[in-house]
DSSP file (Angstrom, degrees, kcal/mol; ACC not computed):
  #  RESIDUE AA STRUCTURE BP1 BP2  ACC     N-H-->O    O-->H-N    N-H-->O    O-->H-N    TCO  KAPPA ALPHA  PHI   PSI    X-CA   Y-CA   Z-CA
    1    1 A M              0   0    0      0, 0.0     8,-0.6     0, 0.0     2,-0.3   0.000 360.0 360.0 360.0 131.4   13.2  -20.4   10.0
    2    2 A L  B     -A    8   0A   0      6,-0.2     6,-0.3     1,-0.1     0, 0.0  -0.619 360.0-132.8 -94.5 150.4   10.1  -22.1    8.6
    3    3 A G    >   -     0   0    0      4,-4.8     3,-1.7    -2,-0.3    -1,-0.1  -0.141  44.1 -80.8 -80.4-177.1    6.5  -21.1    9.4
    4    4 A P  T 3  S+     0   0    0      0, 0.0     4,-0.1     0, 0.0    -1,-0.1   0.632 131.2  51.7 -65.6 -14.3    3.7  -23.5   10.4
    5    5 A F  T 3  S-     0   0    0      2,-0.3     3,-0.1     0, 0.0    -3,-0.0   0.225 123.0-100.8-102.1  10.0    3.2  -24.4    6.7
    6    6 A G  S <  S+     0   0    0     -3,-1.7     2,-0.3     1,-0.3    -4,-0.0   0.609  88.4 110.1  74.5  15.3    6.8  -25.2    6.1
    7    7 A Y        -     0   0    0      4,-0.0    -4,-4.8     3,-0.0    -1,-0.3  -0.844  69.6-113.8-116.8 158.4    7.7  -21.9    4.3
    8    8 A S  B  >  -A    2   0A   0     -2,-0.3     4,-2.5    -6,-0.3     5,-0.2  -0.529  26.0-120.2 -80.7 153.3    9.8  -19.1    5.5
    9    9 A L  H  > S+     0   0    0     -8,-0.6     4,-2.7     1,-0.2     5,-0.2   0.848 116.6  55.3 -64.9 -34.0    8.0  -15.8    6.1
   10   10 A R  H  > S+     0   0    0      2,-0.2     4,-2.1     1,-0.2    -1,-0.2   0.857 107.1  49.6 -68.4 -32.2   10.3  -14.3    3.5
   11   11 A H  H  > S+     0   0    0      2,-0.2     4,-2.4     3,-0.2     5,-0.2   0.915 110.6  48.2 -64.7 -46.1    9.2  -16.9    1.0
   12   12 A L  H  X S+     0   0    0     -4,-2.5     4,-3.1     1,-0.2     5,-0.2   0.961 115.3  46.3 -63.9 -48.2    5.4  -16.2    1.7
   13   13 A L  H  X S+     0   0    0     -4,-2.7     4,-3.1     2,-0.2     6,-0.4   0.929 111.2  51.3 -60.5 -42.8    5.9  -12.5    1.4
   14   14 A A  H  <>S+     0   0    0     -4,-2.1     5,-5.1    -5,-0.2    -1,-0.2   0.913 118.8  37.3 -59.3 -40.0    8.0  -12.8   -1.8
   15   15 A N  H ><5S+     0   0    0     -4,-2.4     3,-0.7     3,-0.2    -1,-0.2   0.829 116.1  53.4 -82.6 -33.1    5.3  -14.9   -3.4
   16   16 A Y  H 3<5S+     0   0    0     -4,-3.1    -2,-0.2    -5,-0.2    -3,-0.2   0.913 116.9  38.2 -62.9 -47.2    2.4  -12.9   -1.8
   17   17 A F  T 3<5S-     0   0    0     -4,-3.1    -1,-0.2    -5,-0.2    -2,-0.2   0.130 127.1 -90.3-101.2  21.9    3.7   -9.6   -3.2
   18   18 A G  T < 5S-     0   0    0     -3,-0.7    -3,-0.2    -5,-0.1    -4,-0.1   0.668  71.7 -70.2  87.8  15.3    4.9  -10.9   -6.6
   19   19 A G      < -     0   0    0     -5,-5.1     2,-1.4    -6,-0.4     6,-0.2  -0.107  66.9 -57.9  97.6 161.7    8.5  -11.8   -6.0
   20   20 A I  S    S+     0   0    0      4,-0.1     2,-0.5     3,-0.0    -1,-0.1  -0.710  76.1 146.3 -88.5  93.6   11.6  -10.0   -5.3
   21   21 A N    >>  -     0   0    0     -2,-1.4     4,-2.6     1,-0.1     3,-1.2  -0.986  43.9-152.8-132.9 120.7   11.7   -7.8   -8.4
   22   22 A N  T 34 S+     0   0    0     -2,-0.5    -1,-0.1     1,-0.3    -2,-0.0   0.756  94.8  66.8 -64.4 -23.0   13.1   -4.3   -8.2
   23   23 A E  T 34 S+     0   0    0      1,-0.1    -1,-0.3    -3,-0.1     3,-0.1   0.838 120.1  19.4 -64.2 -29.9   10.8   -3.3  -11.1
   24   24 A I  T <4 S+     0   0    0     -3,-1.2     2,-0.3     1,-0.3    -2,-0.2   0.858 131.1  15.8-106.3 -51.4    7.9   -3.8   -8.8
   25   25 A F     <  -     0   0    0     -4,-2.6    -1,-0.3    -6,-0.2     2,-0.3  -0.875  58.9-142.1-126.4 154.3    9.0   -3.7   -5.2
   26   26 A W        -     0   0    0     -2,-0.3    28,-1.0    -3,-0.1     2,-0.5  -0.744  13.6-139.4-111.3 167.6   12.1   -2.7   -3.2
   27   27 A I  B     -B   53   0B   0     -2,-0.3     7,-1.6    26,-0.1     2,-0.3  -0.988  23.8-168.9-125.3 123.8   13.5   -4.5   -0.2
   28   28 A A  B     -C   33   0C   0     24,-0.8     2,-0.2    -2,-0.5     5,-0.2  -0.823   9.3-175.0-117.1 159.1   14.7   -2.2    2.6
   29   29 A S        -     0   0    0      3,-2.6    16,-0.1    -2,-0.3    14,-0.1  -0.772  47.0 -91.1-136.0-178.4   16.7   -2.8    5.7
   30   30 A A  S    S+     0   0    0     15,-0.6     3,-0.1    -2,-0.2    13,-0.1   0.751 125.3  31.9 -75.3 -15.3   17.6   -0.6    8.5
   31   31 A N  S    S+     0   0    0      1,-0.2     2,-0.3    14,-0.2    -1,-0.2   0.651 123.4  21.9-109.7 -19.1   20.8    0.6    6.9
   32   32 A Q        -     0   0    0      4,-0.0    -3,-2.6     3,-0.0     2,-0.4  -0.955  48.3-152.7-152.0 159.2   20.0    0.5    3.1
   33   33 A C  B     -C   28   0C   0     -2,-0.3    -5,-0.2    -5,-0.2     4,-0.0  -0.995  15.4-147.0-138.2 133.2   17.5    0.5    0.4
   34   34 A E  S    S+     0   0    0     -7,-1.6    -6,-0.1    -2,-0.4    -1,-0.1   0.790  94.9  40.5 -72.2 -26.7   18.0   -1.1   -2.9
   35   35 A V  S    S-     0   0    0     -8,-0.2    -1,-0.2   107,-0.1    -9,-0.0  -0.992  97.5-117.2-120.0 129.4   15.9    1.5   -4.6
   36   36 A P        -     0   0    0      0, 0.0     2,-0.3     0, 0.0   106,-0.2  -0.274  29.9-161.5 -60.1 145.6   16.3    5.1   -3.4
   37   37 A M        -     0   0    0      2,-0.1     2,-0.5   104,-0.1   106,-0.1  -0.912  13.8-147.2-122.6 153.1   13.4    6.9   -1.8
   38   38 A T        +     0   0    0     -2,-0.3     2,-0.3     2,-0.0   105,-0.1  -0.960  44.3 128.5-122.9 115.5   12.7   10.5   -1.2
   39   39 A T        -     0   0    0     -2,-0.5    72,-0.1     2,-0.1     4,-0.1  -0.972  55.0-140.1-158.5 148.1   10.7   11.1    2.0
   40   40 A S  S    S+     0   0    0     -2,-0.3     2,-0.2    70,-0.2    71,-0.1   0.541  83.3  92.0 -88.5  -5.6   11.3   13.4    5.1
   41   41 A H  S    S-     0   0    0     69,-0.3     2,-0.5    21,-0.1    20,-0.2  -0.510  83.6-116.6 -83.0 149.9   10.0   10.4    7.2
   42   42 A R  E     -D   60   0D   0     18,-2.5    18,-2.9    -2,-0.2     2,-0.5  -0.835  22.1-147.0 -89.8 125.0   12.4    7.8    8.7
   43   43 A I  E     -D   59   0D   0     -2,-0.5     2,-0.6    16,-0.2    16,-0.2  -0.828  14.5-161.5 -85.5 123.9   11.8    4.3    7.4
   44   44 A V  E     +D   58   0D   0     14,-3.0    14,-1.2    -2,-0.5    13,-0.3  -0.954  24.4 157.4-117.6 116.4   12.5    1.7   10.2
   45   45 A N        -     0   0    0     -2,-0.6   -15,-0.6    12,-0.2   -14,-0.2  -0.747  31.6-148.2-135.9  84.8   13.0   -1.9    9.2
   46   46 A P    >   -     0   0    0      0, 0.0     3,-1.7     0, 0.0    -2,-0.0  -0.201  17.0-126.9 -56.5 140.0   15.0   -3.5   11.9
   47   47 A E  T 3  S+     0   0    0      1,-0.3     4,-0.1   -18,-0.0   -16,-0.0   0.727 106.8  66.9 -53.2 -28.5   17.4   -6.3   11.1
   48   48 A S  T 3  S+     0   0    0      2,-0.1    -1,-0.3     3,-0.0     3,-0.1   0.646  95.1  65.9 -70.3 -16.6   15.6   -8.5   13.6
   49   49 A L  S <  S-     0   0    0     -3,-1.7     8,-0.0     1,-0.1    -4,-0.0  -0.670 100.8 -84.3-105.1 159.0   12.4   -8.6   11.6
   50   50 A P        -     0   0    0      0, 0.0    -1,-0.1     0, 0.0    -2,-0.1  -0.230  56.0 -96.4 -49.5 143.1   11.9  -10.2    8.1
   51   51 A K        -     0   0    0     -4,-0.1     2,-0.3     1,-0.1   -22,-0.1  -0.511  46.1-121.2 -65.0 134.4   12.8   -7.9    5.3
   52   52 A P        -     0   0    0      0, 0.0   -24,-0.8     0, 0.0     2,-0.5  -0.577  21.4-160.5 -84.3 141.5    9.6   -6.2    4.1
   53   53 A I  B    S-B   27   0B   0     -2,-0.3   -26,-0.1   -26,-0.1     3,-0.1  -0.944  79.1  -4.9-119.7 108.4    8.5   -6.6    0.5
   54   54 A G  S    S+     0   0    0    -28,-1.0     2,-0.3    -2,-0.5    -1,-0.1   0.665 129.3  48.8  89.6   8.2    6.0   -3.9   -0.7
   55   55 A F  S    S-     0   0    0    -29,-0.2     2,-0.3    89,-0.1   -27,-0.2  -0.963  76.0-115.9-165.7 171.3    5.7   -2.2    2.9
   56   56 A S  B     -e  146   0E   0     89,-1.1    91,-0.5    -2,-0.3   -11,-0.1  -0.923  15.6-136.8-118.5 146.2    7.7   -0.8    5.8
   57   57 A H  S    S-     0   0    0     -2,-0.3     2,-0.3   -13,-0.3   -12,-0.2   0.843  85.6  -4.3 -70.9 -31.2    7.7   -2.2    9.2
   58   58 A A  E     -D   44   0D   0    -14,-1.2   -14,-3.0    -3,-0.1     2,-0.4  -0.988  56.0-156.9-158.5 149.4    7.5    1.4   10.9
   59   59 A I  E     -D   43   0D   0     -2,-0.3     2,-1.0   -16,-0.2   -16,-0.2  -0.993   9.9-151.5-131.5 126.1    7.7    4.9    9.8
   60   60 A V  E     -D   42   0D   0    -18,-2.9   -18,-2.5    -2,-0.4     2,-0.1  -0.851  28.6-134.9 -94.4 107.1    8.8    7.6   12.2
   61   61 A A        -     0   0    0     -2,-1.0     3,-0.1   -20,-0.2   -20,-0.1  -0.341  11.7-122.5 -62.8 134.2    6.9   10.7   10.9
   62   62 A A        -     0   0    0    107,-0.2   -21,-0.1     1,-0.2    -1,-0.1  -0.325  47.0 -80.9 -65.6 161.1    8.7   14.0   10.6
   63   63 A P  S    S+     0   0    0      0, 0.0   109,-2.1     0, 0.0     2,-0.3  -0.407  87.9  95.8 -64.0 142.3    7.3   16.8   12.5
   64   64 A G  E    S-F  171   0E   0    107,-0.3     2,-0.5   108,-0.1   108,-0.1  -0.989  75.5 -39.7 167.9-167.3    4.4   18.2   10.4
   65   65 A R  E     -F  170   0E   0    105,-2.1   105,-2.7    -2,-0.3     2,-0.4  -0.729  50.1-136.0 -90.0 128.8    0.6   18.2    9.8
   66   66 A T  E     -F  169   0E   0     -2,-0.5     2,-0.5   103,-0.2   103,-0.3  -0.646  16.9-165.4 -84.1 137.6   -1.2   14.8   10.0
   67   67 A V  E     -F  168   0E   0    101,-3.1   101,-2.9    -2,-0.4     2,-0.7  -0.977   6.3-156.6-124.3 117.8   -3.7   14.2    7.4
   68   68 A Y  E     -F  167   0E   0     -2,-0.5     2,-0.7    99,-0.2    99,-0.2  -0.868  14.1-151.3-100.7 118.0   -6.2   11.3    7.8
   69   69 A L  E     -F  166   0E   0     97,-2.3    97,-1.5    -2,-0.7     3,-0.1  -0.777  14.8-126.5 -96.4 121.1   -7.5   10.2    4.4
   70   70 A G  E     -     0   0E   0     -2,-0.7    94,-0.1    95,-0.2    31,-0.1  -0.173  44.0 -71.7 -59.5 151.0  -10.9    8.8    4.4
   71   71 A G  E     -     0   0E   0     94,-0.1     2,-0.4    92,-0.1    94,-0.2  -0.088  54.6-156.4 -44.3 135.6  -11.7    5.3    2.9
   72   72 A Q  E     +F  164   0E   0     92,-2.4    92,-2.4    -3,-0.1     2,-0.3  -0.992  17.3 171.4-122.7 125.5  -11.4    5.6   -1.0
   73   73 A A        -     0   0    0     -2,-0.4     2,-2.2    90,-0.2    90,-0.1  -0.792  47.4 -89.0-125.0 169.3  -13.1    3.2   -3.2
   74   74 A A  S    S+     0   0    0     88,-0.5     9,-3.5    -2,-0.3     2,-0.3  -0.404  70.1 145.7 -85.0  70.0  -13.7    3.0   -7.0
   75   75 A L  B     -I   82   0F   0     -2,-2.2     7,-0.2     7,-0.2    -2,-0.0  -0.766  48.0-117.5-105.7 145.1  -16.9    5.0   -7.1
   76   76 A E    >   -     0   0    0      5,-3.4     3,-2.8    -2,-0.3     5,-0.1  -0.258  45.9 -86.6 -72.2 172.1  -18.1    7.4   -9.8
   77   77 A A  T 3  S+     0   0    0      1,-0.3    -1,-0.1     2,-0.1    -2,-0.0   0.768 125.2  63.8 -50.3 -30.7  -18.6   11.1   -9.1
   78   78 A D  T 3  S-     0   0    0      1,-0.1    -1,-0.3     3,-0.1    -2,-0.0   0.604 102.7-129.9 -73.3  -7.4  -22.2   10.5   -7.9
   79   79 A G  S <  S+     0   0    0     -3,-2.8    -2,-0.1     2,-0.2    -1,-0.1   0.509  92.4  71.0  71.8   3.3  -20.8    8.4   -4.9
   80   80 A F  S    S+     0   0    0      1,-0.1     2,-0.5    -4,-0.1    -1,-0.1   0.688  75.6  79.6-118.2 -32.3  -23.3    5.5   -5.7
   81   81 A T  S    S-     0   0    0     -5,-0.1    -5,-3.4    76,-0.0     2,-0.3  -0.725  72.0-136.1 -95.3 126.2  -22.1    3.9   -8.8
   82   82 A V  B     -I   75   0F   0     -2,-0.5    -7,-0.2    -7,-0.2    -2,-0.0  -0.591  26.5-117.3 -78.6 134.8  -19.2    1.5   -8.7
   83   83 A M        -     0   0    0     -9,-3.5    -9,-0.1    -2,-0.3    -1,-0.1  -0.465  36.7-103.3 -64.0 135.8  -16.7    2.0  -11.5
   84   84 A P  S    S+     0   0    0      0, 0.0     2,-0.1     0, 0.0    -1,-0.1  -0.112  74.4  67.1 -53.8 156.9  -16.3   -1.0  -13.9
   85   85 A G  S    S-     0   0    0      4,-0.1     2,-0.0     5,-0.0     0, 0.0  -0.343  73.2 -81.1 119.4 165.3  -13.4   -3.4  -13.7
   86   86 A G     >  -     0   0    0     -2,-0.1     4,-2.5    75,-0.0     5,-0.2   0.016  63.5 -65.9 -87.1-158.1  -11.8   -6.0  -11.4
   87   87 A L  H  > S+     0   0    0      1,-0.2     4,-3.3     2,-0.2     5,-0.2   0.894 130.4  49.5 -63.1 -41.8   -9.6   -5.7   -8.4
   88   88 A A  H  > S+     0   0    0      2,-0.2     4,-2.6     1,-0.2    -1,-0.2   0.930 113.6  47.5 -63.9 -39.6   -6.5   -4.2  -10.1
   89   89 A E  H  > S+     0   0    0      1,-0.2     4,-2.0     2,-0.2    -1,-0.2   0.881 114.5  46.2 -68.3 -34.6   -8.7   -1.6  -11.8
   90   90 A Q  H  X S+     0   0    0     -4,-2.5     4,-2.4     2,-0.2    -2,-0.2   0.888 111.0  51.6 -74.6 -37.5  -10.4   -0.7   -8.6
   91   91 A F  H  X S+     0   0    0     -4,-3.3     4,-2.9    -5,-0.2     5,-0.3   0.941 107.5  52.9 -52.6 -49.2   -7.3   -0.6   -6.7
   92   92 A D  H  X S+     0   0    0     -4,-2.6     4,-2.4     1,-0.2    -2,-0.2   0.910 112.4  44.7 -52.3 -50.7   -5.8    1.8   -9.3
   93   93 A R  H  X S+     0   0    0     -4,-2.0     4,-2.4     2,-0.2    -1,-0.2   0.910 112.5  51.6 -63.5 -41.8   -8.9    4.2   -8.9
   94   94 A S  H  X S+     0   0    0     -4,-2.4     4,-1.6     2,-0.2    -2,-0.2   0.899 111.5  47.0 -66.8 -42.1   -8.9    4.0   -5.1
   95   95 A L  H  X S+     0   0    0     -4,-2.9     4,-2.7     2,-0.2    -1,-0.2   0.887 108.7  54.7 -65.2 -41.3   -5.2    4.9   -5.0
   96   96 A Y  H  X S+     0   0    0     -4,-2.4     4,-2.2    -5,-0.3    -2,-0.2   0.955 108.4  48.9 -60.5 -44.8   -5.7    7.7   -7.5
   97   97 A F  H  X S+     0   0    0     -4,-2.4     4,-2.5     1,-0.2    -1,-0.2   0.842 108.8  53.9 -62.1 -33.4   -8.4    9.1   -5.1
   98   98 A I  H  X S+     0   0    0     -4,-1.6     4,-2.3     2,-0.2    -1,-0.2   0.940 112.0  43.9 -65.2 -44.5   -6.0    8.7   -2.2
   99   99 A V  H  X S+     0   0    0     -4,-2.7     4,-2.2     2,-0.2    -2,-0.2   0.924 113.6  52.6 -65.4 -40.7   -3.3   10.8   -4.1
  100  100 A Q  H  X S+     0   0    0     -4,-2.2     4,-2.4     1,-0.2    -2,-0.2   0.934 112.6  42.8 -57.6 -54.1   -6.0   13.3   -5.2
  101  101 A A  H  X S+     0   0    0     -4,-2.5     4,-0.9     1,-0.2    -1,-0.2   0.861 114.4  50.1 -67.9 -34.0   -7.2   13.9   -1.7
  102  102 A L  H  <>S+     0   0    0     -4,-2.3     5,-3.0     2,-0.2     3,-0.3   0.883 111.1  49.7 -71.7 -33.7   -3.7   14.0   -0.2
  103  103 A E  H ><5S+     0   0    0     -4,-2.2     3,-1.5     3,-0.2    -2,-0.2   0.889 107.7  55.3 -71.7 -37.4   -2.6   16.5   -2.9
  104  104 A A  H 3<5S+     0   0    0     -4,-2.4    -1,-0.2     1,-0.3    -2,-0.2   0.735 106.7  50.5 -58.6 -25.8   -5.7   18.6   -2.0
  105  105 A A  T 3<5S-     0   0    0     -4,-0.9    -1,-0.3    -3,-0.3    -2,-0.2   0.374 129.7 -98.5 -94.1   4.6   -4.6   18.7    1.5
  106  106 A G  T < 5S+     0   0    0     -3,-1.5    -3,-0.2     1,-0.3     2,-0.2   0.618  82.6 121.0  95.0  12.6   -1.2   19.9    0.5
  107  107 A G      < -     0   0    0     -5,-3.0    -1,-0.3    -6,-0.1    -2,-0.1  -0.504  50.0-138.1-108.0 169.3    0.7   16.6    0.6
  108  108 A K    >   -     0   0    0     -2,-0.2     3,-2.1     1,-0.0     4,-0.2  -0.801  35.3-102.3-119.6 161.9    2.6   14.3   -1.8
  109  109 A P  G >  S+     0   0    0      0, 0.0     3,-2.2     0, 0.0    31,-0.1   0.880 120.2  62.1 -52.0 -39.6    2.6   10.5   -2.1
  110  110 A E  G 3  S+     0   0    0      1,-0.3   -69,-0.3    58,-0.0   -70,-0.2   0.519  89.5  69.9 -75.2   3.0    5.8   10.3   -0.2
  111  111 A D  G <  S+     0   0    0     -3,-2.1    58,-2.8   -72,-0.1    -1,-0.3   0.504  71.4 114.1 -82.6 -10.4    4.1   11.8    2.8
  112  112 A L  E <   +G  168   0E   0     -3,-2.2    56,-0.3    56,-0.2     3,-0.1  -0.355  34.8 170.6 -62.4 138.1    2.0    8.6    3.4
  113  113 A V  E     +     0   0E   0     54,-3.4    33,-1.8     1,-0.4     2,-0.3   0.595  63.9  15.7-122.8 -19.5    3.0    7.0    6.6
  114  114 A A  E     -Gh 167 146E   0     53,-2.0    53,-2.5    31,-0.2    -1,-0.4  -0.995  58.1-177.9-152.6 153.5    0.3    4.3    6.9
  115  115 A M  E     -Gh 166 147E   0     31,-1.9    33,-1.6    -2,-0.3     2,-0.5  -0.987  11.8-156.2-154.5 137.0   -2.3    2.6    4.7
  116  116 A Q  E     -Gh 165 148E   0     49,-3.3    49,-2.3    -2,-0.4     2,-0.7  -0.979   8.9-158.0-112.8 123.1   -4.9   -0.1    5.2
  117  117 A V  E     -Gh 164 149E   0     31,-3.0    33,-3.3    -2,-0.5     2,-0.6  -0.897   5.0-166.3-104.0 114.0   -6.1   -2.2    2.3
  118  118 A F  E     +Gh 163 150E   0     45,-3.1    45,-2.3    -2,-0.7     2,-0.3  -0.865  13.3 177.2-104.6 124.1   -9.5   -3.7    2.8
  119  119 A V  E     -Gh 162 151E   0     31,-2.7    33,-3.2    -2,-0.6    43,-0.2  -0.893  33.2-145.3-123.5 153.7  -10.2   -6.5    0.2
  120  120 A T  S    S+     0   0    0     41,-1.6     2,-0.3    -2,-0.3    42,-0.1   0.561  96.4  29.0 -93.5 -11.7  -13.3   -8.8   -0.1
  121  121 A D    >>  -     0   0    0     40,-0.4     4,-1.9     1,-0.1     3,-0.5  -0.782  59.2-170.4-154.6 102.5  -11.1  -11.6   -1.4
  122  122 A V  H 3> S+     0   0    0     -2,-0.3     4,-2.8     1,-0.2     5,-0.2   0.827  92.6  56.9 -60.1 -33.0   -7.4  -12.0   -0.5
  123  123 A A  H 3> S+     0   0    0      2,-0.2     4,-2.1     1,-0.2    -1,-0.2   0.817 105.1  51.5 -68.7 -30.6   -6.9  -14.7   -3.1
  124  124 A D  H <> S+     0   0    0     -3,-0.5     4,-1.0     2,-0.2    -2,-0.2   0.925 111.0  50.5 -69.6 -42.5   -8.1  -12.3   -5.8
  125  125 A Y  H >< S+     0   0    0     -4,-1.9     3,-1.3     2,-0.2    -2,-0.2   0.946 108.9  48.4 -50.5 -56.2   -5.5   -9.8   -4.4
  126  126 A R  H >< S+     0   0    0     -4,-2.8     3,-1.5     1,-0.3     4,-0.3   0.903 110.2  54.1 -62.2 -40.0   -2.7  -12.3   -4.5
  127  127 A A  H 3< S+     0   0    0     -4,-2.1    -1,-0.3     1,-0.3    -2,-0.2   0.764 115.3  39.5 -61.6 -21.8   -3.7  -13.2   -8.2
  128  128 A N  T <X S+     0   0    0     -3,-1.3     4,-2.3    -4,-1.0    -1,-0.3   0.163  83.1 115.0-112.9  13.0   -3.5   -9.6   -9.1
  129  129 A R  H <> S+     0   0    0     -3,-1.5     4,-2.0     1,-0.2    -1,-0.1   0.785  75.1  50.0 -58.3 -36.4   -0.3   -8.7   -7.0
  130  130 A R  H  > S+     0   0    0     -4,-0.3     4,-2.1     2,-0.2    -1,-0.2   0.903 112.3  46.3 -75.8 -37.6    2.0   -7.9   -9.9
  131  131 A N  H  > S+     0   0    0      2,-0.2     4,-2.5     1,-0.2    -2,-0.2   0.894 113.7  50.0 -66.8 -36.4   -0.5   -5.6  -11.6
  132  132 A I  H  X S+     0   0    0     -4,-2.3     4,-2.4     1,-0.2    -2,-0.2   0.899 107.1  54.5 -68.5 -36.8   -1.1   -3.9   -8.2
  133  133 A G  H  X S+     0   0    0     -4,-2.0     4,-2.2     2,-0.2    -1,-0.2   0.904 110.0  46.8 -60.4 -42.9    2.6   -3.6   -7.7
  134  134 A K  H  X S+     0   0    0     -4,-2.1     4,-2.4     2,-0.2    -2,-0.2   0.925 110.9  52.1 -62.3 -43.5    2.9   -1.7  -11.1
  135  135 A I  H  X S+     0   0    0     -4,-2.5     4,-1.9     1,-0.2     5,-0.3   0.919 108.7  50.1 -55.5 -48.5    0.0    0.4  -10.2
  136  136 A W  H  X>S+     0   0    0     -4,-2.4     4,-3.4     1,-0.2     5,-1.4   0.928 110.7  49.3 -58.5 -45.4    1.6    1.4   -6.9
  137  137 A Q  H  <5S+     0   0    0     -4,-2.2    -2,-0.2     3,-0.2    -1,-0.2   0.894 111.1  50.2 -66.8 -34.7    4.9    2.3   -8.6
  138  138 A E  H  <5S+     0   0    0     -4,-2.4    -1,-0.2    -5,-0.2    -2,-0.2   0.825 124.0  28.8 -73.1 -28.5    3.1    4.4  -11.2
  139  139 A R  H  <5S+     0   0    0     -4,-1.9    -2,-0.2    -5,-0.2    -3,-0.2   0.821 139.7  16.6 -92.9 -39.0    1.1    6.3   -8.6
  140  140 A I  T  <5S-     0   0    0     -4,-3.4     3,-0.3    -5,-0.3     2,-0.3   0.747  85.8-152.3-110.6 -37.6    3.3    6.3   -5.6
  141  141 A G      < -     0   0    0     -5,-1.4    -1,-0.2     1,-0.2    -2,-0.1  -0.715  62.8 -26.0  92.8-143.0    6.9    5.3   -6.8
  142  142 A H  S    S+     0   0    0     -2,-0.3     2,-0.6  -106,-0.2    -1,-0.2   0.154 103.2 111.3 -94.9  18.7    9.3    3.5   -4.4
  143  143 A H        -     0   0    0     -3,-0.3   -32,-0.1    -6,-0.1   -31,-0.0  -0.832  42.1-179.6 -93.9 122.6    7.8    4.8   -1.2
  144  144 A Y        -     0   0    0     -2,-0.6   -89,-0.1   -89,-0.1     3,-0.1  -0.925   9.4-157.9-123.7 112.7    6.0    2.3    0.9
  145  145 A P        -     0   0    0      0, 0.0   -89,-1.1     0, 0.0     2,-0.2  -0.175  46.2 -69.0 -77.6 172.7    4.4    3.2    4.1
  146  146 A A  E    S-eh  56 114E   0    -33,-1.8   -31,-1.9   -91,-0.2     2,-0.3  -0.517  71.5-173.3 -61.0 129.0    3.5    0.9    7.0
  147  147 A M  E     - h   0 115E   0    -91,-0.5     2,-0.4    -2,-0.2   -31,-0.2  -0.888  24.5-168.0-131.5 152.5    0.8   -1.2    5.4
  148  148 A T  E     - h   0 116E   0    -33,-1.6   -31,-3.0    -2,-0.3     2,-0.5  -0.989  11.5-150.2-141.1 137.8   -1.8   -3.8    6.3
  149  149 A L  E     - h   0 117E   0     -2,-0.4     2,-0.4   -33,-0.2   -31,-0.2  -0.914  20.4-177.4-107.4 125.1   -3.9   -6.0    4.1
  150  150 A L  E     - h   0 118E   0    -33,-3.3   -31,-2.7    -2,-0.5     2,-0.5  -0.961  20.3-142.7-122.2 134.8   -7.3   -7.1    5.6
  151  151 A Q  E     - h   0 119E   0     -2,-0.4     2,-0.3   -33,-0.2   -31,-0.2  -0.858  24.5-173.3 -89.4 130.7  -10.0   -9.3    4.1
  152  152 A V        -     0   0    0    -33,-3.2     3,-0.1    -2,-0.5    -2,-0.0  -0.866  33.3-123.8-121.1 159.4  -13.5   -8.1    4.9
  153  153 A T  S    S-     0   0    0     -2,-0.3     2,-0.3     1,-0.2   -33,-0.1   0.700  87.7 -17.0 -77.9 -14.0  -16.9   -9.8    4.3
  154  154 A G        -     0   0    0    -35,-0.1    -1,-0.2     7,-0.0     2,-0.2  -0.930  52.9-140.1-179.9 158.3  -18.1   -6.8    2.4
  155  155 A L        -     0   0    0      2,-0.4     8,-0.0     5,-0.3     5,-0.0  -0.413  56.0 -71.9-111.9-170.7  -17.8   -3.1    1.5
  156  156 A L  S    S+     0   0    0     -2,-0.2     3,-0.0     1,-0.1     0, 0.0   0.926 122.7  27.6 -47.8 -53.8  -20.4   -0.3    1.0
  157  157 A Y  S >  S-     0   0    0      1,-0.1     3,-1.6   -76,-0.0    -2,-0.4  -0.893  83.3-125.6-117.5 140.0  -21.6   -1.7   -2.3
  158  158 A P  T 3  S+     0   0    0      0, 0.0    -1,-0.1     0, 0.0    -2,-0.1   0.765 108.5  58.9 -58.9 -21.9  -21.4   -5.5   -3.2
  159  159 A E  T 3  S+     0   0    0      2,-0.0     2,-0.2    -4,-0.0    -3,-0.0   0.673  82.6 102.4 -79.8 -14.6  -19.5   -4.7   -6.4
  160  160 A L    <   +     0   0    0     -3,-1.6    -5,-0.3     1,-0.1     3,-0.1  -0.473  42.9 174.7 -68.3 134.8  -16.8   -3.0   -4.5
  161  161 A L        +     0   0    0      1,-0.3   -41,-1.6    -2,-0.2   -40,-0.4   0.664  62.0  27.5-111.0 -24.5  -13.6   -5.2   -4.1
  162  162 A V  E     - G   0 119E   0    -43,-0.2   -88,-0.5   -42,-0.1     2,-0.3  -0.989  51.5-176.4-141.5 147.2  -11.2   -2.9   -2.5
  163  163 A E  E     - G   0 118E   0    -45,-2.3   -45,-3.1    -2,-0.3     2,-0.4  -0.986  14.3-151.0-138.8 140.6  -11.1    0.1   -0.2
  164  164 A L  E     -FG  72 117E   0    -92,-2.4   -92,-2.4    -2,-0.3     2,-0.4  -0.913  10.2-176.3-113.6 141.4   -8.0    2.1    0.9
  165  165 A L  E     + G   0 116E   0    -49,-2.3   -49,-3.3    -2,-0.4     2,-0.3  -0.997  16.6 174.4-127.0 136.0   -7.6    4.0    4.1
  166  166 A A  E     -FG  69 115E   0    -97,-1.5   -97,-2.3    -2,-0.4     2,-0.4  -0.917  24.6-153.6-141.2 161.2   -4.4    6.1    4.6
  167  167 A T  E     -FG  68 114E   0    -53,-2.5   -54,-3.4    -2,-0.3   -53,-2.0  -0.999  18.6-175.7-133.9 139.8   -2.7    8.5    6.9
  168  168 A A  E     -FG  67 112E   0   -101,-2.9  -101,-3.1    -2,-0.4     2,-0.5  -0.908  17.1-148.5-126.4 157.3    0.0   11.0    5.9
  169  169 A V  E     -F   66   0E   0    -58,-2.8  -103,-0.2    -2,-0.3  -107,-0.2  -0.962  10.8-152.1-127.0 114.0    2.2   13.5    7.6
  170  170 A I  E     -F   65   0E   0   -105,-2.7  -105,-2.1    -2,-0.5   -63,-0.1  -0.777  26.3-125.7 -86.9 108.9    3.1   16.6    5.7
  171  171 A P  E      F   64   0E   0      0, 0.0  -107,-0.3     0, 0.0  -106,-0.1  -0.023 360.0 360.0 -56.7 156.6    6.5   17.7    7.0
  172  172 A E              0   0    0   -109,-2.1  -108,-0.1  -108,-0.1    -2,-0.0   0.449 360.0 360.0 -74.0 360.0    6.9   21.3    8.3
């Protein structure tokens, strides 16, 4: 089925997230995953929806403690200075901070159930999608929570290009 611009949603997602490449992203369905995952949460990707690339359609969280991770951006320890680098470098640092905060709360990356990615330029995100995919795999592995990418007009400081907000459930 073609979308309004003559492309299938699968085509758009594949190009948007860097292609269908098991080195970077996995493709899940309701009954199988091409790359095994370790999580206590149930990944739900109905056959009636397009196959997700780099995210899950839904996560049914296992019983446990919910951890709300505040927005993380590439800031120095003083909280005022933006770390140098482009979008991929800022994404890496922001994701590192998400993992550090989650671990401090007693969780692991596979406990993530939802994430919002706020960027100031979606075109820049698309241009960096392969590097971002590699960074994701290095920091998180093959676990993809329910995710949303949002373009915003600005973040706390003009030099910030990305901020991550996440929710995790640490299983009992």
